[in-house]
C-alpha positions in Angstrom: -36.2 -51.9 -15.7 -37.7 -50.9 -12.2 -41.1 -50.3 -12.7 -42.3 -50.4 -8.9 -40.2 -46.9 -8.5 -42.1 -45.7 -12.0 -37.8 -45.6 -13.2 -36.0 -46.6 -16.7 -32.4 -46.6 -15.4 -30.2 -46.9 -18.1 -26.7 -45.7 -17.5 -23.2 -45.9 -19.8 -21.1 -47.5 -16.9 -23.6 -49.8 -15.3 -24.0 -49.3 -11.6 -21.5 -48.9 -9.4 -23.2 -51.0 -6.6 -26.5 -52.9 -6.9 -27.9 -52.2 -3.4 -30.0 -49.0 -4.4 -33.1 -48.0 -3.0 -35.7 -47.0 -5.7 -38.3 -44.9 -4.0 -35.5 -42.1 -3.3 -36.7 -39.2 -5.8 -32.9 -39.8 -7.0 -32.8 -43.2 -6.9 -28.9 -43.3 -5.5 -27.9 -44.0 -2.4 -24.1 -44.7 -1.0 -23.3 -48.1 0.6 -20.1 -48.3 2.0 -17.4 -47.5 0.1 -18.9 -47.7 -3.0 -21.1 -44.7 -3.6 -24.1 -45.1 -6.4 -24.2 -43.2 -9.8 -27.2 -41.1 -9.5 -30.0 -41.4 -12.1 -32.9 -40.6 -11.8 -34.5 -41.7 -15.3 -38.1 -42.1 -16.5 -39.4 -43.0 -19.7 -42.4 -42.9 -21.3 -43.1 -46.0 -24.1 -46.2 -46.9 -24.9 -48.9 -46.2 -27.4 -51.4 -43.7 -28.6 -55.1 -44.4 -30.0 -58.0 -42.0 -30.5 -55.9 -39.6 -28.4 -55.9 -41.8 -25.1 -52.4 -42.6 -24.0 -51.2 -46.0 -22.2 -47.6 -46.7 -21.2 -45.4 -48.6 -19.0 -44.8 -48.1 -15.4 -41.8 -46.7 -16.1 -43.1 -42.9 -15.9 -46.2 -41.1 -14.0 -46.6 -38.7 -17.0 -49.9 -41.3 -18.3 -51.6 -44.0 -17.3 -50.2 -47.3 -17.7 -51.5 -50.0 -19.6 -54.8 -51.5 -17.0 -53.1 -55.6 -17.3 -49.6 -56.2 -17.9 -48.0 -59.3 -18.0 -43.8 -59.7 -18.2 -41.4 -62.8 -19.2 -38.0 -63.1 -19.8 -35.2 -64.8 -22.1 -31.7 -64.5 -21.6 -31.8 -61.4 -24.4 -35.5 -60.1 -23.8 -38.0 -58.8 -21.7 -41.2 -58.9 -22.6 -44.5 -57.0 -21.8 -48.0 -58.0 -22.8 -50.6 -55.2 -22.3 -54.2 -54.2 -22.8 -56.1 -51.7 -21.8 -60.1 -51.8 -21.9 -59.8 -47.8 -23.1 -57.7 -49.4 -26.7 -59.2 -51.4 -29.3 -55.9 -52.7 -29.7 -53.5 -55.1 -28.0 -49.1 -55.2 -27.7 -46.6 -56.8 -27.0 -43.4 -54.6 -26.2 -40.1 -56.3 -26.3 -36.8 -55.1 -25.4 -34.1 -56.9 -26.9 -30.0 -57.1 -26.0 -27.2 -57.8 -28.4 -25.6 -61.5 -27.8 -24.0 -63.9 -29.9 -21.2 -65.8 -28.5 -17.8 -66.0 -30.1 -18.9 -62.0 -32.1 -17.6 -59.2 -30.5 -19.5 -56.9 -33.0 -23.2 -57.7 -31.8 -21.9 -58.4 -28.4 -20.5 -55.1 -28.2 -23.6 -53.2 -29.3 -24.8 -50.7 -26.3 -28.2 -50.5 -27.5 -31.9 -52.3 -27.2 -33.8 -53.3 -30.5 -37.4 -52.8 -29.1 -40.2 -54.2 -31.1 -44.1 -53.2 -30.4 -46.3 -55.3 -31.8 -49.7 -54.1 -31.8 -52.6 -56.0 -32.7 -56.5 -54.7 -33.8 -58.4 -57.3 -33.5 -61.5 -55.4 -34.6 -63.7 -55.1 -37.5 -62.1 -51.0 -38.2 -58.9 -49.1 -39.3 -57.2 -48.1 -36.0 -54.5 -45.5 -36.1 -51.6 -46.2 -33.6 -48.9 -43.5 -32.5 -45.9 -45.7 -30.8 -44.0 -43.8 -27.9 -40.7 -43.7 -26.9 -39.2 -41.2 -24.9 -36.4 -41.2 -22.3 -36.6 -38.0 -19.7 -35.3 -35.3 -21.7 -33.8 -36.4 -24.3 -34.0 -36.1 -28.2 -32.0 -37.5 -31.2 -28.6 -37.9 -30.5 -28.8 -35.8 -27.5 -25.9 -35.9 -24.8 -25.5 -35.3 -21.2 -22.0 -34.5 -19.3 -21.6 -37.0 -16.5 -20.1 -36.1 -12.5 -18.9 -38.4 -10.5 -20.0 -38.2 -6.3 -17.2 -38.6 -3.9 -15.7 -42.1 -3.4 -15.9 -43.1 -7.0 -12.1 -44.1 -8.5 -12.2 -42.2 -11.7 -8.2 -41.2 -11.7 -7.7 -39.6 -15.5 -11.4 -41.0 -16.3 -13.5 -37.3 -16.7 -15.3 -35.1 -18.6 -16.9 -37.0 -20.7 -20.5 -37.4 -22.8 -23.2 -39.8 -22.2 -25.2 -39.8 -25.6 -28.3 -41.4 -26.2 -30.4 -41.7 -29.6 -33.6 -42.9 -29.6 -35.2 -43.4 -33.0 -37.8 -45.4 -35.2 -38.2 -44.6 -39.0 -42.7 -45.0 -38.8 -43.8 -44.1 -35.0 -47.0 -44.2 -36.3 -49.6 -46.8 -38.6 -52.8 -47.6 -39.8 -53.9 -51.3 -38.9 -55.9 -53.1 -40.8 -58.9 -55.1 -39.3 -57.4 -58.0 -37.6 -53.9 -57.3 -38.5 -51.1 -56.6 -36.7 -48.0 -54.3 -37.2 -44.8 -53.8 -35.5 -42.8 -51.4 -34.7 -38.9 -50.9 -34.3 -37.2 -48.5 -31.9 -34.0 -48.4 -31.6 -32.2 -46.9 -28.3 -28.7 -46.4 -28.3 -26.3 -45.4 -25.3 -22.8 -44.4 -26.6 -19.5 -42.7 -24.9 -17.1 -41.6 -27.2 -14.5 -41.0 -24.8 -12.0 -43.2 -22.5 -14.0 -44.8 -19.5 -11.3 -47.0 -18.1 -7.5 -46.3 -16.6 -5.8 -49.5 -17.2 -2.1 -48.6 -15.4 -2.3 -45.1 -16.6 -3.8 -46.2 -19.7 -7.0 -44.8 -20.8 -9.4 -47.0 -22.7 -12.5 -46.4 -24.6 -15.1 -48.9 -24.8 -14.9 -51.4 -27.3 -18.0 -50.6 -29.0 -16.6 -46.9 -30.3 -14.0 -49.2 -32.7 -17.4 -50.5 -34.6 -18.7 -47.0 -36.0 -21.7 -45.9 -36.2 -24.0 -48.3 -33.4 -27.4 -47.1 -35.0 -26.3 -47.9 -38.8 -25.0 -51.0 -38.0 -28.7 -52.2 -35.8 -30.8 -50.7 -38.7 -28.9 -52.3 -41.1 -28.6 -55.7 -39.2 -31.6 -56.0 -37.3 -32.9 -59.5 -38.6 -29.3 -61.1 -38.4 -29.0 -59.4 -34.6 -32.2 -61.0 -33.8 -31.9 -64.8 -35.6 -28.5 -65.1 -34.2 -30.1 -63.9 -30.4 -32.6 -66.1 -31.1 -30.2 -68.9 -31.7 -28.3 -68.8 -29.0 -31.5 -68.7 -26.7 -32.4 -71.9 -28.4 -29.7 -73.4 -26.5 -31.6 -72.9 -23.2 -35.1 -72.5 -24.3 -35.5 -75.7 -26.3 -34.2 -78.0 -24.3 -35.5 -80.5 -21.6 -34.7 -78.6 -18.5 -37.8 -77.6 -15.7 -39.3 -74.2 -16.6 -37.6 -72.9 -12.8 -34.2 -73.8 -14.5 -34.9 -71.5 -17.7 -35.8 -68.8 -15.9 -33.1 -68.6 -13.3 -30.8 -69.3 -16.5 -32.4 -65.8 -18.4 -32.0 -64.3 -14.9 -28.3 -65.4 -14.1 -27.4 -64.3 -18.0 -28.8 -60.5 -17.3 -26.4 -60.5 -13.9 -23.6 -61.7 -15.7 -24.1 -59.6 -19.0 -25.0 -56.4 -17.1 -21.3 -56.5 -15.3 -19.2 -57.6 -18.1 -16.8 -54.8 -19.4 -15.1 -54.9 -23.0 -13.0 -52.4 -23.5 -10.9 -51.1 -26.6 -7.4 -53.0 -27.2 -8.7 -56.8 -25.8 -9.5 -55.6 -22.2 -12.4 -57.8 -20.9 -13.8 -58.5 -17.6 -16.6 -58.7 -15.3 -17.5 -56.6 -12.8 -18.7 -57.7 -8.9 -22.0 -56.0 -8.3 -20.1 -52.8 -10.6 -17.4 -52.3 -8.0 -14.5 -54.5 -8.5 -12.5 -55.5 -12.3 -12.2 -59.2 -12.4 -13.0 -60.6 -9.1 -11.3 -64.0 -9.2 -13.2 -66.1 -6.9 -16.3 -64.4 -8.7 -15.1 -64.9 -12.1 -14.1 -68.2 -10.8 -17.7 -69.0 -10.6 -19.5 -67.6 -13.4 -16.7 -69.0 -15.7 -18.6 -72.0 -16.3 -20.2 -69.7 -18.6 -17.5 -69.0 -20.5 -16.2 -72.4 -20.5 -19.5 -73.6 -22.4 -20.2 -70.5 -24.9 -16.7 -68.4 -24.9 -13.9 -69.8 -23.4 -11.4 -67.4 -25.4 -12.3 -64.9 -23.0 -11.5 -66.6 -20.1 -7.7 -67.5 -21.4 -8.5 -63.4 -22.1 -8.9 -62.5 -18.0 -6.1 -65.7 -16.4 -3.2 -63.7 -18.8 -4.8 -59.7 -17.4 -4.5 -61.7 -13.7 -1.6 -62.8 -15.1 -0.1 -59.0 -15.9 -1.6 -57.8 -12.4 0.5 -60.6 -10.2 3.2 -58.5 -8.2 6.2 -60.5 -8.8 7.6 -62.5 -5.6 4.4 -61.5 -4.0 3.1 -65.6 -3.8 -0.6 -64.4 -4.5 -3.2 -63.8 -6.8 -5.2 -60.4 -5.9 -8.7 -60.7 -5.0 -9.4 -58.1 -8.1 -7.5 -55.7 -10.5 -9.5 -52.7 -9.5 -12.5 -50.2 -8.5 -15.0 -48.5 -10.7 -13.5 -46.7 -13.5 -9.6 -47.8 -12.6 -7.8 -51.8 -13.2 -4.5 -50.1 -11.5 -4.4 -53.1 -8.9 -6.5 -54.9 -5.8 -8.8 -52.3 -4.3 -10.7 -55.3 -1.8 -8.7 -56.0 1.2 -6.2 -53.5 0.6 -3.2 -53.3 -1.7 -1.8 -57.0 -0.1 -5.1 -58.1 -1.4 -7.4 -60.6 0.8 -7.8 -64.3 0.6 -4.7 -65.3 -0.7 -4.6 -69.0 -0.5 -8.3 -68.9 -1.5 -6.9 -66.8 -4.8 -4.4 -69.2 -5.5 -6.0 -72.0 -5.7 -8.9 -70.5 -7.7 -6.5 -69.2 -10.5 -4.4 -72.4 -10.9 -8.0 -74.1 -11.2 -9.0 -72.0 -13.7 -5.7 -72.1 -15.4 -5.7 -76.0 -15.8 -9.6 -76.0 -16.3 -8.9 -73.7 -19.2 -6.2 -75.7 -20.8 -7.9 -79.1 -20.6 -11.1 -77.8 -22.2 -10.0 -75.8 -24.9 -6.3 -78.0 -25.8 -4.3 -74.1 -25.7 -1.6 -74.9 -23.7 -0.2 -71.8 -25.0 -1.8 -70.3 -21.9 1.0 -71.4 -20.1 4.1 -69.5 -22.0 5.3 -67.0 -19.7 3.8 -68.3 -16.4 6.1 -71.1 -15.1 7.6 -69.0 -12.4 4.1 -68.0 -11.7 2.7 -71.1 -11.4 5.7 -72.3 -8.9 5.3 -68.8 -7.0 1.9 -69.5 -6.4 2.3 -73.2 -5.5 5.5 -72.4 -3.1 2.4 -70.1 -0.9 0.0 -72.4 -0.6 2.4 -75.3 0.7 3.9 -72.8 3.1 0.4 -71.5 4.5 0.2 -75.0 6.6 2.8 -74.5 9.4 1.4 -77.5 11.6 2.5 -80.2 8.9 -0.8 -81.3 8.0 -1.0 -79.8 4.7 -4.0 -77.5 5.1 -3.8 -74.0 5.5 -3.5 -72.4 9.3 -2.5 -68.6 7.7 -4.0 -66.7 5.0 -7.1 -68.5 5.4 -10.1 -65.9 4.6 -11.8 -66.9 2.2 -14.5 -66.3 -0.7 -17.2 -66.5 1.7 -16.7 -62.9 3.4 -20.5 -62.6 4.2 -20.6 -65.9 6.6 -19.9 -66.8 10.1 -16.7 -65.9 11.4 -16.2 -69.7 11.7 -16.4 -70.7 8.2 -14.9 -67.3 7.2 -11.5 -67.7 8.3 -10.6 -70.1 10.6 -8.0 -72.5 10.4 -7.5 -76.2 9.0 -10.6 -76.0 7.1 -11.9 -79.1 4.9 -13.1 -76.7 2.6 -9.5 -76.0 1.8 -8.4 -78.8 2.0 -10.6 -80.1 -0.7 -9.9 -77.2 -3.1 -6.2 -77.8 -2.8 -6.1 -81.4 -3.1 -8.1 -80.5 -6.3 -5.3 -77.3 -7.3 -2.1 -79.9 -6.5 -3.2 -82.8 -8.6 -4.1 -79.5 -11.0 -0.9 -78.6 -11.4 0.4 -82.4 -11.3 -0.5 -82.7 -14.9 0.7 -79.0 -16.0 3.7 -80.0 -14.5 3.9 -83.5 -16.5 2.9 -81.4 -19.1 5.7 -78.7 -18.9 8.4 -80.9 -17.8 9.0 -79.5 -14.6 9.5 -82.6 -12.6 10.4 -81.2 -8.9 7.1 -79.1 -9.1 5.0 -82.0 -10.0 6.3 -83.9 -7.2 6.0 -81.5 -4.5 2.3 -81.1 -5.4 2.0 -84.6 -5.5 3.3 -85.1 -2.1 1.0 -82.5 -1.2 -2.1 -83.8 -2.0 -1.0 -87.2 -0.5 -0.7 -85.3 3.0 -4.2 -83.2 2.2 -5.3 -86.9 1.5 -4.4 -88.4 4.8 -5.2 -85.7 6.9 -9.2 -85.3 5.7 -9.5 -89.4 5.5 -8.0 -89.0 9.5 -10.4 -85.8 10.3 -13.9 -87.8 8.7 -16.7 -88.2 11.5 -19.0 -90.5 9.8 -21.6 -88.4 8.0 -19.7 -85.3 7.8 -16.3 -83.6 7.8 -15.6 -80.8 10.1 -15.7 -77.4 9.3 -12.2 -76.9 10.8 -10.0 -79.6 12.1 -8.3 -77.0 14.7 -11.6 -76.1 16.3 -13.5 -79.4 18.1 -16.6 -76.8 18.4 -16.8 -76.9 14.9 -16.9 -81.1 14.5 -20.9 -80.7 15.6 -21.4 -78.5 12.5 -22.0 -79.1 8.9 -20.4 -77.1 6.0 -22.1 -76.9 2.0 -18.9 -75.2 1.4 -16.8 -78.7 2.0 -17.6 -79.8 -1.3 -16.8 -76.3 -3.1 -13.4 -77.4 -5.1 -14.7 -80.8 -6.7 -16.8 -79.2 -9.8 -14.1 -78.1 -12.2 -11.9 -81.7 -11.2 -15.3 -83.6 -12.3 -16.2 -81.4 -15.2 -12.9 -82.8 -16.9 -12.7 -86.1 -15.0 -9.7 -85.7 -13.2 -8.6 -88.4 -10.6 -8.0 -86.6 -7.6 -7.3 -89.8 -4.8 -10.5 -87.8 -2.9 -13.4 -89.9 -1.5 -16.0 -89.1 -3.1 -18.3 -91.5 -1.5 -17.5 -89.9 1.8 -17.9 -86.3 -0.2 -21.3 -87.2 -1.2 -22.4 -88.3 2.4 -21.3 -84.6 3.2 -23.1 -83.0 0.8 -26.4 -84.5 1.7 -26.0 -84.1 4.9 -25.1 -80.6 5.0 -27.8 -80.1 2.6 -30.4 -81.7 4.9 -29.3 -79.5 8.0 -28.5 -76.2 5.6 -31.8 -76.0 4.1 -34.2 -73.4 4.4 -37.4 -71.9 2.7 -35.1 -70.2 0.2 -32.3 -72.5 -0.3 -29.3 -73.2 2.3 -27.6 -71.0 4.4 -23.8 -71.6 4.4 -23.5 -73.7 7.2 -25.2 -75.2 10.7 -23.7 -72.2 12.8 -24.4 -69.3 9.8 -27.9 -67.3 9.3 -27.2 -66.4 5.5 -26.6 -68.0 2.5 -26.4 -67.3 -1.4 -28.0 -68.4 -4.3 -24.9 -69.1 -5.7 -23.1 -71.7 -3.1 -26.6 -73.1 -3.8 -26.6 -73.5 -7.2 -22.7 -74.8 -7.3 -23.6 -77.4 -5.1 -26.1 -79.0 -6.5 -24.0 -79.0 -10.0 -21.4 -81.2 -7.5 -24.3 -82.8 -6.0 -25.4 -83.9 -10.2 -22.0 -85.2 -10.7 -21.7 -87.4 -7.4 -24.9 -88.9 -9.0 -27.5 -87.1 -6.7 -30.4 -85.1 -7.9 -31.2 -81.6 -6.4 -33.2 -80.0 -9.1 -36.4 -80.1 -6.7 -34.6 -77.3 -5.1 -34.8 -74.7 -8.4 -38.3 -73.7 -7.4 -37.3 -72.7 -3.7 -34.6 -70.2 -5.3 -37.2 -68.2 -7.4 -38.3 -65.0 -5.9 -34.7 -64.1 -4.2 -31.5 -62.5 -5.0 -28.0 -63.5 -4.5 -28.0 -63.3 -0.8 -30.4 -64.2 1.7 -30.5 -63.7 5.4 -32.9 -65.5 8.0 -31.4 -62.8 10.4 -31.5 -59.3 9.0 -33.2 -59.0 5.5 -32.0 -55.2 5.3 -29.4 -56.9 2.5 -32.6 -58.9 0.9 -34.7 -56.2 1.1 -32.4 -53.5 -0.8 -31.5 -56.2 -3.3 -35.0 -56.5 -4.0 -35.8 -53.1 -4.8 -33.9 -53.5 -8.2 -35.2 -57.2 -9.2 -37.5 -57.5 -12.5 -40.1 -60.1 -11.9 -42.5 -61.1 -14.4 -46.0 -61.3 -13.8 -45.1 -58.5 -10.7 -44.1 -55.5 -12.6 -46.6 -53.0 -10.9 -46.4 -55.1 -7.4 -43.4 -54.8 -4.7 -42.1 -57.7 -3.9 -40.8 -57.3 -0.1 -38.0 -60.0 1.8 -39.4 -63.2 3.0 -41.8 -63.4 0.7 -41.8 -66.1 -2.6 -43.4 -66.2 -5.7 -43.5 -68.3 -9.4 -40.5 -66.0 -10.7 -36.4 -65.6 -10.6 -35.6 -61.9 -10.1 -32.2 -60.3 -11.6 -30.6 -58.2 -8.9 -27.7 -57.2 -11.2 -25.0 -59.6 -9.5 -23.1 -61.7 -12.2 -22.1 -64.6 -9.6 -25.6 -66.8 -10.2 -23.8 -67.4 -14.2 -22.4 -70.7 -12.7 -26.0 -72.3 -13.2 -25.2 -72.7 -16.5 -23.0 -75.5 -15.5 -25.8 -77.6 -14.1 -27.0 -79.0 -17.6 -23.9 -80.4 -18.0 -23.9 -81.4 -14.8 -27.2 -83.6 -15.3 -26.2 -85.1 -18.1 -22.5 -86.1 -15.5 -20.9 -84.6 -18.8 -16.9 -85.2 -18.4 -15.1 -83.3 -21.3 -11.3 -83.6 -21.8 -10.0 -81.6 -25.3 -6.3 -83.0 -24.8 -7.5 -86.4 -25.1 -10.5 -85.4 -27.1 -12.5 -87.7 -24.8 -16.3 -87.2 -23.5 -18.8 -88.9 -21.1 -21.8 -88.8 -20.0 -23.8 -90.4 -16.6 -26.8 -88.6 -16.6 -29.2 -88.7 -13.8 -32.6 -87.6 -15.4 -34.9 -88.9 -18.1 -35.5 -87.5 -20.6 -32.7 -85.2 -20.8 -31.8 -82.9 -24.1 -28.9 -80.6 -23.8 -26.8 -78.5 -26.7 -23.0 -79.0 -26.4 -22.1 -75.2 -26.5 -18.5 -76.1 -26.3 -18.8 -77.7 -29.4 -20.9 -75.3 -31.2 -20.2 -74.2 -34.7 -21.3 -70.9 -34.1 -20.4 -68.7 -37.1 -22.4 -71.5 -39.2 -25.5 -71.2 -36.2 -24.8 -75.3 -36.2 -25.3 -76.7 -32.7 -24.5 -80.3 -31.4 -27.4 -81.3 -28.7 -27.8 -84.7 -27.3 -31.1 -86.2 -26.0 -31.2 -89.3 -23.3 -33.7 -91.7 -22.9 -34.2 -94.6 -20.0 -35.9 -97.8 -20.2 -36.6 -99.6 -17.0 -37.1 -103.2 -18.4 -39.9 -105.5 -16.6 -38.7 -107.3 -13.4 -40.9 -110.1 -13.3 -38.8 -112.2 -13.9 -36.0 -110.3 -11.6 -33.3 -107.7 -11.5 -32.7 -106.2 -14.7 -30.2 -103.8 -15.4 -31.5 -100.2 -16.7 -30.7 -99.2 -20.2 -29.5 -96.2 -20.8 -29.6 -94.7 -24.8 -28.5 -91.1 -26.7 -28.4 -89.8 -29.8 -26.4 -86.7 -31.1 -28.0 -84.2 -33.1 -25.4 -82.8 -35.5 -22.5 -85.6 -34.5 -20.4 -84.7 -37.3 -19.0 -81.2 -35.3 -17.9 -84.6 -32.5 -15.5 -85.9 -35.2 -12.6 -87.3 -33.6 -13.9 -87.3 -30.0 -14.5 -90.7 -28.3 -17.6 -90.2 -26.2 -19.0 -92.8 -23.8 -21.4 -93.7 -21.0 -20.4 -93.9 -17.7 -22.1 -95.1 -14.4 -22.7 -93.1 -11.8 
């Protein structure tokens, strides 16, 4: 939805790059090597009363409603409208379909649009509802053509079908009464859309039968289950900024998720690359808490694309409509040390958080080769890599992006080696366990000797970096903190590093990457805040800083930010353009999936650690009162959700110091049968 440009862009393949100008006639522009599929659709969506038409700002064919306010939830975008020329008011809700661990509902390529009209007058009012998209009629199809630069070998000559349907688009509304029109906007491609190494796959929804019939028969269930999912966010005691950011982040994740037939599942990085490993490493926090099976599916797919004996995991598995092998950085990939760590940490966390050791089947050789590559990346003997050190922060300065002997890599590699120690012990691979143990201890020695009193240097091999602070140093800690793994890292020093780097890198919208950088990522701020919470530091006060910009922010060159801002959906600002650098009270949606890592923040605020292998869960909350859903233990089939509430009592101190008392209780605690629970000290 692009109200500033009066566009309603609905395209069946998403966008192949989310940096996209709104103000061109065709709403499409090429950025680098990722040309944009052109789509210039407009939509007349509104109401007609007594011959007077008012619409939402997705077209210029009729006047828009005088007064429009907008709100978002994870599954909905809602417009409240009124106009002095109309005797009615209305609430127009666009609802997408999703429910955890339910493919049938989640795969539906459609909006359910409800137009709830209230007649506050003393007279009968006849109302016509309008929903018309850019020349489409019921079941009409259009050919899809690709501009140069789109990867689509063997995927061509298909049609995009849109269906718009309302059983009764006209109604007479009694005085002081209301009526709801239900429209269905269905989008469908019946031909193959993805080339997976020569296998042409259709979208998964093509296996489900007639979409419109399914929607009409199951509307009530879809809405009920959608509301149940949304209540895991909306009913909790989170700050309003956090609820809005969670809603925005889910939309970015959902718009990049690609589910094809035969079980293929990937998340695209901004509509360009399939299964970008460093991106999915962060957004996987959502899946670990709502649908962990999909992480297992992606882990298996990455392993399938591994080139035997290469020693490194690919950055991605393809681009656009092709999953035929790595594209970013060329066929030999990029970020080799980075992606090896990402894969191994995810593999370990999946095992510890699900209990599924079947994930290791056939991967013993792969694990050993990835570890050997990591060990060989150090030729200086200090355990830190001085080869293949380019990392996920490819939008940062050279110092933080690719320098040798980075503390950032050191922390991540310690966590990786400790994770593989546990896996190797489980698989009875003694030599692998010993190698990882030795390497982890070597890095710990190196990091301890490198400590500068209030932070770790960015690069141990560059004395010029010693005066600089990086918000990335602690990056590798989060998954270890979530499952309670002992690493040997000095968490007190890392906490001091995190606090000092945050203070020195903070700007009006959040932290930039380091004190040598002028750019930053929303995701990295959110990730840092999760780690901080586990270390006993509450950074939720910064959530408000993050409202008003997308994933990227720059204090040097605002071009990228300006372009990204063009696409964002802003509650309360549907008719006003928001320029780079401006702030407002609401988050925006820019289509990047990575910020879904924010779904890990509620667990972090509770200090929640869980290990399915030992059936142990512990808490160390840092904000009170706090109510969070334990979504990883939800019974989604029966719509039952365990929820934990924490309270704190601070005794009167007149008689001397007395310890604070923290209590908690769990709703639907029967879903935790067999688990051992305890409180930890922060």
